[in-house]
C-alpha positions as CSV (number, residue, x, y, z in Angstrom):
1,M,51.6,381.4,-112.0
2,R,49.0,382.7,-109.6
3,L,46.7,383.1,-112.5
4,G,47.2,379.4,-113.5
5,R,46.5,378.1,-110.0
6,L,43.4,380.3,-109.8
7,A,42.1,378.9,-113.1
8,L,42.6,375.4,-111.9
9,A,40.7,376.1,-108.6
10,C,37.8,377.7,-110.5
11,A,37.7,374.7,-112.8
12,A,37.5,372.4,-109.8
13,L,34.7,374.4,-108.2
14,A,32.8,374.5,-111.5
15,G,33.1,370.8,-111.8
16,A,31.8,370.2,-108.3
17,A,28.9,372.6,-108.9
18,C,27.9,370.7,-112.0
19,G,27.9,367.4,-110.2
20,G,31.3,366.2,-111.2
21,R,33.4,363.8,-109.1
22,S,36.9,364.4,-107.8
23,D,37.9,360.9,-109.0
24,G,37.4,362.0,-112.6
25,Q,34.5,359.4,-113.1
26,A,31.3,360.6,-114.7
27,P,28.3,360.8,-112.4
28,P,25.8,357.9,-112.8
29,R,22.9,358.5,-115.1
30,P,19.4,358.1,-113.8
31,G,18.2,354.5,-114.3
32,D,21.7,353.0,-114.2
33,A,22.3,350.2,-111.7
34,A,25.1,352.4,-110.3
35,A,22.5,354.8,-109.1
36,V,21.1,352.1,-106.9
37,E,24.5,351.8,-105.1
38,A,23.5,354.8,-102.9
39,A,20.3,353.0,-101.7
40,P,20.0,352.5,-98.0
41,A,21.4,349.3,-96.5
42,D,17.9,348.2,-95.4
43,V,14.5,348.9,-96.8
44,P,12.3,350.4,-94.1
45,E,9.4,348.4,-92.7
46,R,5.8,349.0,-93.9
47,P,2.5,347.7,-92.3
48,L,1.4,344.5,-94.0
49,G,-2.1,344.1,-95.4
50,L,-4.7,346.8,-95.7
51,P,-6.8,348.5,-93.0
52,E,-10.2,347.3,-94.3
53,H,-11.7,345.0,-96.8
54,A,-13.0,347.8,-98.9
55,A,-9.4,348.9,-99.7
56,F,-9.1,345.7,-101.8
57,Q,-11.9,346.9,-104.1
58,W,-9.7,349.1,-106.4
59,R,-11.4,347.6,-109.5
60,R,-14.5,349.7,-108.6
61,R,-12.5,352.9,-108.2
62,G,-11.3,355.6,-110.5
63,G,-7.8,354.3,-111.3
64,H,-8.9,351.0,-112.8
65,P,-9.7,352.2,-116.4
66,A,-6.1,353.4,-116.8
67,Y,-4.8,350.1,-115.3
68,Q,-6.8,348.2,-117.9
69,M,-5.1,350.3,-120.6
70,A,-1.8,349.4,-119.0
71,R,-2.6,345.7,-119.3
72,K,-3.3,346.0,-123.0
73,A,0.0,347.7,-123.5
74,E,1.7,345.0,-121.5
75,A,0.3,342.4,-123.8
76,A,1.7,344.4,-126.8
77,G,5.1,344.7,-125.1
78,Q,4.8,348.6,-125.0
79,W,6.5,349.1,-121.7
80,E,6.7,352.9,-121.9
81,V,3.0,353.0,-122.3
82,V,2.6,350.5,-119.4
83,V,4.6,352.9,-117.1
84,K,2.7,355.9,-118.2
85,T,-0.8,354.5,-117.8
86,C,0.1,352.8,-114.4
87,R,1.2,356.1,-113.1
88,Q,-2.1,357.6,-114.2
89,A,-3.9,354.8,-112.4
90,L,-2.0,355.5,-109.2
91,T,-2.6,359.2,-109.4
92,A,-6.4,358.5,-109.5
93,D,-6.1,355.8,-106.9
94,P,-2.9,355.6,-104.8
95,S,-3.9,352.3,-103.3
96,H,-4.4,350.4,-106.6
97,L,-2.0,347.5,-105.8
98,E,-2.2,345.9,-109.2
99,A,-1.2,349.1,-110.9
100,A,1.7,349.5,-108.4
101,W,3.0,346.0,-109.2
102,L,2.7,346.4,-113.0
103,L,4.5,349.8,-112.7
104,A,7.4,348.2,-110.9
105,A,7.6,345.4,-113.5
106,G,7.5,347.9,-116.3
107,L,10.3,350.0,-114.8
108,G,12.3,346.8,-114.4
109,R,11.8,345.9,-118.1
110,L,13.0,349.4,-119.0
111,G,16.0,349.3,-116.8
112,K,14.9,352.1,-114.6
113,L,16.0,350.3,-111.4
114,D,16.3,353.4,-109.2
115,E,12.5,354.0,-109.6
116,L,11.0,350.6,-109.0
117,L,11.5,350.1,-105.3
118,E,8.7,352.4,-104.2
119,P,5.8,350.9,-106.2
120,L,7.2,347.4,-105.6
121,H,7.2,347.9,-101.8
122,L,3.6,349.3,-102.0
123,A,2.3,346.2,-103.8
124,V,4.1,343.6,-101.8
125,A,3.2,345.1,-98.4
126,G,-0.4,345.3,-99.4
127,D,-0.7,341.7,-100.7
128,F,2.2,339.7,-99.5
129,A,0.7,336.3,-100.4
130,K,0.5,337.3,-104.0
131,W,3.6,339.3,-104.6
132,G,6.1,338.6,-101.8
133,Q,7.7,335.5,-103.2
134,A,6.9,336.7,-106.8
135,S,9.1,339.8,-106.3
136,L,12.1,337.4,-105.9
137,D,11.2,335.1,-108.8
138,N,9.9,337.4,-111.5
139,P,12.4,337.9,-114.3
140,A,11.5,341.6,-114.6
141,F,13.4,342.2,-111.3
142,A,16.5,340.1,-111.9
143,A,18.7,343.0,-112.7
144,F,17.4,344.9,-109.7
145,L,18.0,342.0,-107.3
146,D,21.7,342.0,-108.3
147,T,22.2,345.5,-107.0
148,P,22.8,346.4,-103.3
149,A,19.3,347.9,-103.2
150,G,17.9,344.6,-104.6
151,K,19.8,342.6,-101.9
152,A,18.3,344.9,-99.3
153,W,14.9,344.2,-100.8
154,A,15.4,340.4,-100.6
155,R,16.2,340.8,-96.9
156,R,13.0,342.9,-96.5
157,V,10.9,340.2,-98.0
158,E,12.3,337.6,-95.6
159,Q,11.6,339.9,-92.6
160,D,8.1,340.6,-93.9
161,R,7.5,336.8,-94.4
162,A,8.2,336.3,-90.6
163,A,5.9,339.1,-89.7
164,Y,3.2,337.9,-92.2
165,T,3.1,334.3,-90.8
166,A,2.9,335.7,-87.3
167,A,-0.1,337.8,-88.4
168,L,-1.7,334.8,-90.0
169,A,-1.3,332.7,-86.8
170,R,-3.3,335.2,-84.8
171,S,-5.9,335.9,-87.5
172,L,-9.4,334.8,-88.1
173,I,-10.1,333.3,-91.5
174,V,-13.2,334.9,-93.1
175,T,-14.9,335.0,-96.5
176,A,-15.8,338.1,-98.5
177,G,-16.8,338.2,-102.1
178,G,-16.0,334.6,-102.7
179,E,-12.4,334.9,-101.4
180,L,-10.6,334.0,-98.3
181,F,-9.1,336.7,-96.0
182,A,-7.1,336.6,-92.8
183,Y,-8.5,339.2,-90.4
184,D,-5.8,340.3,-87.9
185,P,-7.5,341.9,-84.9
186,K,-4.2,343.7,-84.1
187,G,-4.6,346.9,-86.0
188,P,-6.9,345.6,-87.4
189,R,-5.4,344.5,-90.8
190,W,-6.8,342.4,-93.6
191,H,-4.6,339.9,-95.6
192,R,-5.9,338.4,-98.8
193,L,-5.3,334.7,-99.1
194,T,-6.9,333.7,-102.4
195,H,-7.3,335.2,-105.9
196,T,-10.0,333.2,-107.6
197,Y,-12.3,335.9,-108.9
198,G,-14.9,335.0,-106.2
199,A,-15.0,331.2,-106.8
200,V,-14.3,329.9,-103.3
201,I,-17.2,327.9,-101.9
202,G,-15.6,326.4,-98.7
203,G,-12.5,325.3,-96.9
204,L,-11.0,322.8,-94.5
205,P,-8.5,324.0,-91.8
206,V,-5.6,321.6,-91.1
207,P,-4.1,323.1,-87.8
208,S,-1.5,320.4,-87.4
209,E,0.0,321.3,-90.8
210,K,-0.5,325.0,-90.4
211,R,-2.4,325.2,-93.6
212,L,-5.9,325.3,-95.0
213,V,-7.5,323.6,-98.1
214,Y,-10.0,325.6,-100.1
215,V,-12.4,324.5,-102.8
216,T,-13.5,326.6,-105.8
217,R,-16.3,326.1,-108.3
218,Q,-15.2,327.8,-111.6
219,R,-15.2,327.5,-115.3
220,A,-12.6,325.2,-116.8
221,R,-9.8,326.9,-118.6
222,G,-10.7,327.4,-122.2
223,K,-14.1,325.8,-121.8
224,R,-17.6,326.7,-120.7
225,E,-18.0,323.6,-118.4
226,I,-18.1,324.1,-114.7
227,T,-15.4,322.2,-112.7
228,L,-14.4,322.0,-109.0
229,A,-10.8,322.9,-108.1
230,V,-8.8,322.6,-104.9
231,G,-6.0,324.8,-103.6
232,V,-3.9,325.2,-100.5
233,V,-2.9,328.2,-98.3
234,D,0.4,327.4,-96.5
235,L,-0.1,329.5,-93.3
236,G,3.3,328.4,-92.0
237,R,5.3,329.8,-95.0
238,G,2.9,332.5,-96.0
239,R,2.3,331.1,-99.5
240,T,-0.8,330.3,-101.5
241,I,-0.9,327.4,-104.0
242,G,-3.4,328.1,-106.8
243,A,-6.4,325.9,-107.2
244,T,-5.9,322.8,-109.4
245,E,-8.8,321.9,-111.6
246,L,-10.3,318.4,-111.0
247,G,-12.3,318.1,-114.2
248,T,-15.5,317.2,-112.4
249,K,-18.6,318.9,-111.0
250,G,-18.6,316.5,-108.1
251,P,-19.6,315.2,-105.7
252,I,-16.2,315.0,-104.1
253,T,-14.7,314.4,-100.7
254,V,-11.7,316.5,-99.6
255,A,-9.4,315.4,-96.7
256,S,-5.8,315.8,-95.6
257,S,-3.1,313.3,-94.7
258,A,0.2,314.0,-93.0
259,K,1.5,310.4,-92.8
260,E,0.6,308.0,-95.6
261,S,0.8,309.7,-99.0
262,P,1.0,313.2,-97.5
263,G,-1.0,316.0,-99.1
264,V,-4.6,316.8,-99.9
265,W,-6.7,313.8,-100.7
266,I,-9.6,314.2,-103.2
267,G,-12.1,311.4,-103.5
268,T,-14.7,310.9,-106.2
269,R,-17.5,308.3,-106.2
270,G,-18.0,305.9,-109.0
271,V,-19.7,302.6,-109.8
272,R,-16.9,300.6,-108.2
273,G,-16.7,302.9,-105.1
274,A,-14.5,305.8,-104.2
275,S,-11.3,306.6,-106.0
276,W,-8.7,308.9,-104.5
277,Q,-6.0,311.3,-105.7
278,V,-3.4,313.2,-103.7
279,L,-2.6,316.8,-104.4
280,D,1.0,317.7,-103.6
281,D,2.6,321.1,-102.7
282,V,3.2,322.0,-106.4
283,G,-0.4,321.4,-107.4
284,K,0.2,318.0,-109.1
285,L,-2.5,315.2,-108.8
286,T,-1.4,311.6,-108.4
287,P,-3.9,308.7,-108.3
288,L,-3.9,306.5,-105.2
289,P,-4.3,302.7,-105.3
290,P,-7.8,301.2,-105.6
291,R,-9.7,300.5,-102.5
292,T,-7.8,303.2,-100.6
293,L,-9.7,304.4,-97.5
294,R,-10.2,308.0,-96.5
295,P,-7.5,309.1,-94.0
296,P,-8.5,309.8,-90.4
297,G,-9.5,313.3,-89.3
298,A,-11.9,316.0,-90.6
299,W,-13.1,316.1,-94.2
300,L,-15.4,318.0,-96.5
301,D,-18.3,316.7,-98.5
302,V,-18.9,318.8,-101.6
303,V,-22.1,318.5,-103.7
304,G,-22.7,321.2,-106.2
305,K,-22.3,324.5,-104.5
306,T,-22.8,323.0,-101.0
307,V,-19.8,322.3,-98.8
308,R,-20.4,320.3,-95.6
309,P,-17.6,320.0,-93.0
310,R,-17.4,316.7,-91.2
311,T,-15.4,317.2,-88.0
312,L,-16.7,314.4,-85.7
313,P,-15.3,313.1,-83.4
314,V,-14.2,316.2,-81.5
315,R,-11.7,315.8,-78.7
316,D,-13.0,315.5,-75.2
317,I,-16.6,315.3,-76.4
318,T,-18.9,312.2,-76.3
319,A,-22.5,312.1,-77.5
320,D,-25.0,309.8,-79.2
321,F,-24.9,311.7,-82.6
322,D,-27.3,310.6,-85.3
323,D,-26.4,310.3,-89.0
324,K,-26.7,314.0,-89.4
325,G,-24.3,314.8,-86.6
326,L,-27.1,316.0,-84.2
327,A,-27.5,315.1,-80.5
328,S,-29.9,316.2,-77.8
329,A,-27.0,316.4,-75.3
330,I,-23.2,316.1,-75.2
331,R,-20.7,315.3,-72.4
332,I,-17.5,317.1,-71.7
333,G,-14.9,314.6,-70.7
334,R,-12.6,316.6,-68.4
335,S,-15.5,317.9,-66.2
336,N,-18.1,315.3,-66.9
337,R,-20.6,318.1,-67.5
338,I,-23.6,317.4,-69.8
339,L,-24.6,320.2,-72.1
340,S,-28.1,320.5,-73.7
341,V,-30.3,323.1,-75.1
342,P,-34.1,323.6,-74.5
343,S,-36.1,320.8,-75.9
344,P,-36.7,319.9,-78.8
345,G,-33.3,321.6,-79.6
346,L,-30.4,319.5,-81.0
347,I,-26.7,320.3,-80.9
348,D,-24.9,320.1,-84.2
349,G,-21.7,318.2,-83.6
350,N,-19.9,319.4,-86.7
351,S,-20.1,323.0,-85.4
352,L,-18.3,322.3,-82.1
353,A,-15.3,324.6,-81.7
354,W,-13.0,324.8,-78.7
355,S,-11.5,328.2,-77.6
356,P,-7.7,328.6,-78.0
357,D,-7.2,327.9,-74.3
358,G,-9.7,325.0,-74.2
359,A,-11.7,326.7,-71.4
360,Q,-14.8,327.3,-73.5
361,L,-16.8,325.5,-76.2
362,A,-18.9,327.1,-78.9
363,F,-21.5,325.4,-81.0
364,V,-24.7,325.8,-83.0
365,A,-28.0,324.2,-82.1
366,Q,-31.2,323.6,-84.1
367,L,-34.0,324.9,-81.9
368,D,-37.1,323.1,-83.3
369,D,-38.2,320.2,-85.5
370,E,-40.0,322.6,-87.9
371,C,-38.8,325.7,-89.7
372,G,-41.1,328.7,-89.9
373,Q,-40.7,331.0,-92.9
374,G,-38.0,333.5,-91.9
375,A,-38.2,332.5,-88.2
376,P,-34.9,332.1,-86.4
377,N,-34.4,328.4,-85.8
378,A,-30.7,328.2,-85.1
379,A,-28.8,329.6,-82.1
380,A,-25.1,329.9,-81.3
381,Y,-24.0,329.1,-77.7
382,V,-20.8,329.3,-75.6
383,A,-20.4,326.8,-72.8
384,D,-18.0,326.9,-69.9
385,A,-16.1,323.6,-69.9
386,T,-15.7,323.5,-66.1
387,T,-19.2,324.6,-64.9
388,G,-21.2,323.7,-68.0
389,A,-22.9,327.1,-67.9
390,L,-24.4,328.1,-71.2
391,R,-24.6,331.5,-72.8
392,E,-26.6,332.2,-76.0
393,L,-24.8,334.5,-78.4
394,E,-27.2,334.9,-81.4
395,R,-30.1,333.5,-83.2
396,A,-30.6,333.4,-87.0
397,A,-32.9,332.1,-89.7
398,G,-30.2,331.7,-92.4
399,G,-27.8,329.5,-90.5
400,L,-24.9,330.2,-88.1
401,G,-21.2,329.6,-87.8
402,V,-18.9,329.9,-84.8
403,D,-15.2,330.4,-84.3
404,W,-12.7,332.1,-82.0
405,L,-10.2,334.9,-82.1
406,S,-6.7,334.2,-80.9
407,D,-7.4,336.3,-77.8
408,G,-10.3,334.1,-76.7
409,R,-13.2,336.1,-78.0
410,P,-16.0,334.1,-79.7
411,V,-17.0,335.0,-83.3
412,V,-20.4,334.4,-84.8
413,A,-21.4,334.5,-88.5
414,G,-25.2,335.0,-88.8
415,D,-27.9,337.0,-90.5
416,K,-26.2,340.3,-89.7
417,G,-22.7,339.3,-90.9
418,V,-19.7,338.3,-88.8
419,S,-19.3,339.8,-85.3
420,T,-17.4,339.3,-82.1
421,V,-17.4,341.2,-78.8
422,D,-15.5,344.3,-77.9
423,A,-13.7,345.1,-74.6
424,S,-16.9,345.9,-72.9
425,G,-18.6,342.7,-74.0
426,G,-20.9,344.4,-76.6
427,P,-21.2,343.2,-80.2
428,L,-18.5,344.3,-82.6
429,V,-19.2,343.7,-86.3
430,I,-16.3,342.9,-88.6
431,E,-17.1,345.2,-91.5
432,G,-16.8,343.5,-94.9
433,A,-16.7,339.9,-93.6
434,E,-19.5,337.7,-95.0
435,G,-18.8,334.3,-93.4
436,L,-16.3,332.0,-91.8
437,L,-14.1,329.4,-93.4
438,A,-16.6,326.7,-92.5
439,P,-20.0,327.3,-94.1
440,R,-23.0,328.3,-91.9
441,V,-24.8,325.4,-90.1
442,R,-28.4,325.5,-91.4
443,P,-31.3,323.9,-89.7
444,K,-32.0,320.3,-90.9
445,C,-35.7,320.4,-90.0
446,S,-38.8,319.8,-92.0
447,P,-40.9,322.8,-93.3
448,T,-44.2,323.5,-91.7
449,D,-47.4,322.5,-93.6
450,D,-48.1,326.0,-94.7
451,D,-44.6,326.7,-95.9
452,A,-42.7,325.8,-99.0
453,P,-39.3,324.2,-98.6
454,P,-36.9,327.0,-97.4
455,P,-35.0,328.3,-100.5
456,E,-31.8,328.6,-98.4
457,D,-31.8,324.8,-97.7
458,P,-28.8,323.6,-99.8
459,E,-30.0,320.0,-99.7
460,G,-33.3,320.9,-101.3
461,A,-31.6,323.0,-104.0
462,D,-29.1,320.3,-104.9
463,A,-31.8,317.6,-105.0
464,A,-33.9,319.7,-107.4
465,G,-30.9,320.3,-109.6
466,A,-29.9,316.6,-109.6
467,A,-33.4,315.3,-110.3
468,G,-34.0,317.8,-112.9
469,D,-37.7,317.9,-112.0
470,A,-38.0,317.5,-108.3
471,A,-40.9,319.9,-107.9
472,P,-43.6,317.8,-109.7
473,A,-42.7,314.8,-107.6
474,P,-45.2,315.6,-104.8
475,A,-48.0,316.0,-107.4
476,P,-48.3,312.4,-108.5
477,S,-48.3,311.1,-104.9
478,P,-52.0,312.1,-104.3
479,P,-54.1,310.0,-106.7
480,P,-57.2,312.1,-106.0
481,P,-56.9,313.7,-109.5
482,P,-57.7,310.4,-111.3
483,A,-60.5,309.8,-108.7
484,P,-62.7,312.8,-109.6
485,P,-62.8,311.7,-113.3
486,T,-64.6,308.5,-112.1
487,P,-67.3,309.6,-109.7
488,P,-68.7,306.0,-109.8
489,V,-65.5,305.0,-108.0
490,A,-66.4,307.2,-105.1
491,A,-70.1,306.4,-105.1
492,P,-69.9,302.6,-104.7
493,P,-67.1,301.9,-102.2
494,G,-66.9,298.5,-103.7
495,A,-66.0,300.2,-107.0
496,R,-62.4,300.1,-105.8
497,P,-62.3,296.8,-107.8
498,P,-63.1,298.7,-111.0
499,P,-59.5,298.3,-112.1
500,A,-60.1,294.5,-112.0
501,P,-63.7,294.4,-113.1
502,A,-63.1,296.8,-115.9
503,P,-61.6,294.2,-118.2
504,P,-64.3,291.6,-117.5
505,T,-67.1,294.2,-117.6
506,P,-69.5,291.8,-119.4
507,P,-69.5,289.2,-116.6
508,V,-69.5,291.7,-113.8
509,A,-72.0,293.8,-115.6
510,A,-75.1,292.3,-114.1
511,P,-74.0,292.4,-110.4
512,P,-72.7,295.9,-110.9
513,G,-76.1,296.6,-112.4
514,A,-77.4,296.1,-109.0
515,R,-74.8,298.4,-107.5
516,P,-75.9,301.5,-109.3
517,P,-79.2,301.3,-107.5
518,T,-77.3,300.9,-104.3
519,P,-75.7,304.3,-104.5
520,P,-79.1,306.0,-104.3
521,A,-79.4,304.5,-100.9
522,S,-83.2,304.7,-101.2
523,P,-83.4,301.6,-103.4
524,T,-82.0,299.6,-100.4
525,P,-85.5,298.0,-100.0
526,P,-85.0,296.2,-103.3
527,V,-81.7,295.0,-101.9
528,A,-83.5,293.6,-99.0
529,T,-86.0,291.6,-101.1
530,P,-83.3,289.8,-102.9
531,P,-81.8,288.6,-99.6
532,G,-85.2,287.1,-98.9
533,A,-85.0,285.4,-102.2
534,R,-81.5,284.1,-101.5
535,P,-82.6,280.9,-99.8
536,P,-84.8,279.8,-102.7
537,A,-82.2,281.2,-105.1
538,S,-79.5,278.7,-104.2
539,P,-81.5,275.6,-105.1
540,T,-82.9,277.0,-108.3
541,P,-81.2,275.7,-111.4
542,P,-82.4,278.7,-113.4
543,V,-79.4,280.5,-111.8
544,A,-77.3,279.3,-114.7
545,A,-79.7,280.5,-117.2
546,P,-79.5,284.3,-116.3
547,P,-75.7,284.3,-116.3
548,G,-75.7,282.6,-119.6
549,A,-78.3,285.0,-120.8
550,R,-76.2,288.0,-119.8
551,P,-73.6,287.7,-122.6
552,P,-76.0,287.1,-125.4
553,A,-78.7,289.2,-123.9
554,S,-81.1,287.6,-126.4
555,P,-82.6,284.7,-124.4
556,T,-83.8,287.0,-121.6
557,P,-84.6,290.5,-122.7
558,P,-85.1,291.7,-119.2
559,V,-81.5,290.7,-118.4
560,A,-80.3,292.7,-121.4
561,A,-82.1,295.7,-120.1
562,P,-80.2,296.0,-116.9
563,P,-76.8,296.1,-118.6
564,G,-78.1,298.6,-121.0
565,A,-79.7,300.5,-118.2
566,R,-76.4,301.0,-116.4
567,P,-75.2,303.8,-118.7
568,P,-78.5,305.7,-118.7
569,A,-79.0,304.6,-115.1
570,S,-82.7,304.1,-115.8
571,P,-84.0,302.8,-112.5
572,T,-87.3,301.4,-113.8
573,A,-85.9,298.9,-116.3
574,P,-83.4,297.3,-114.0
575,A,-86.0,297.3,-111.2
576,G,-88.3,295.3,-113.4
577,A,-85.6,292.9,-114.4
578,R,-84.2,292.5,-111.0
579,P,-86.9,290.3,-109.4
580,P,-86.2,287.4,-111.8
581,T,-82.5,288.0,-112.0
582,S,-81.7,288.8,-108.4
583,P,-82.5,285.4,-106.9
584,A,-80.1,283.9,-109.3
585,T,-77.3,286.4,-108.7
586,A,-78.1,287.1,-105.1
587,P,-75.6,284.8,-103.5
588,S,-72.6,286.5,-105.2
589,A,-73.7,290.0,-106.1
590,V,-76.1,291.1,-103.4
591,S,-74.2,290.1,-100.3
592,P,-71.3,292.4,-101.0
593,P,-73.4,295.6,-101.1
594,A,-75.1,294.5,-98.0
595,S,-71.7,294.8,-96.1
596,T,-69.8,297.5,-97.9
597,P,-66.6,297.4,-95.8
598,A,-66.0,293.8,-96.8
599,P,-65.2,294.4,-100.5
600,G,-62.8,297.1,-99.6
601,A,-60.9,294.8,-97.3
602,G,-61.0,291.9,-99.6
603,S,-60.0,293.8,-102.7
604,G,-56.5,294.5,-101.5
605,A,-56.9,298.3,-102.0
606,P,-55.9,300.5,-99.1
607,K,-58.8,301.8,-97.0
608,K,-59.7,305.4,-97.8
């Protein structure tokens, strides 16, 4: 009896040592959903975003070749290979977020639910905008989400969504590599907002709607043509709506409406005026009725690669802005202070930006009417709204942009990148940031005489591209090239009529015959003698004979000689023929050379 009880006890101990369960049920196998039952009630929190912009550049690091192999295996449905190669990628680069996401999806497809939480959490925490909501919608995670661990993960996503939107609210929107990022000074942390392969060219903030609209210039799907596309970042919900292709290169106008036909308005110009479409929250375009007017508020003008924000009017600011949005001075309404920059500087009204507390105003000013090659001609300023005191922040040759951090520190995008100020008031460069949401304000001044048009001027670049041959345009303007080929035109100022006299050369030939001698200036004495002959010349009937003799040239050989003498310019023959001919022609041909300015004025040609 004792031996039997001892045997049972040993069997129980052996079962426990082997992982058995006292309830007689077999232990869960790895990968079974039952194994996820033991998961913690809550998924621990992880910092959202990445510590620096360079951390997003995993495509340049060592793990990317293995990830590319995993993508090929995914296309072939080889999920075991996907899992293997993604793990290789993460071994080479633990921060490769795309490899972490694909690994989690592969594990979900293979039913290995107890292994997918770690890579899934890594990917979503690093890029919440891309994978936060996707982790709840992707079919690869459906079985996982039905488990207690999956339900804990769904709670984690909602908690992270609240933290993410709070981070976006205090972040500065910057551009880097053709993408939009939210830079959170707390940490700091970087949050990627768009995934367009570097196609973003500009954006429009809509603070009242807690969203921003972005514009991309990209290749149309399945085609080689370039098209513009428009997308939306919902800052209030932490979601990004991918860019919808418009099927046009532009130009377009982009605005936002919260009341009538709410959504993003996109206008294109045609023969019959502007036509508008509205883009809704799911990326669907709907035409608006004809003759629809642009909604009130700020908008973007997009021409080619150039995006120009139009933000005027700005609250509490009055000024006499010109058609380019420039003014020599502006007035702050609350304090009645007038702000201006040293003459001939002009303030760009579309760059005006109030600080979060409304106590300060930042703006960009054009410093001069002319742009020197590489010379700083734009300056960023901050003004105190109460006292009107101005403080210059930075100067640049390639344009400037201004904005504010949520803590009240000004931000400048200039020749040296994007910078703000640290606690001590010194410059603090935001490494990796290339620009702000609004493109830099570039000087709208004319180039100096010794400078070519600045290559960074977007208007000049677009004009050349639209005209197709804008460069040669200045060449035709100076007609001197044709002038040199005809020296006679320069010699006799009265030769400006050559265009008219050219057809009737035979009749005008004789009087012009007198003109050639005039250029020498020395033959002026002969010119004087004909004037003496003028009085008798008027009554003389033979006046008709020489003109009639000119066409035939046979009745009076001497008359024929002067016309023939013009090409060779033989002075002797015309001189001999002139005495008899000049009295006849003197009243109409000699008087003009006597007063050279008169023919120029009477010919209708502009004075040289």
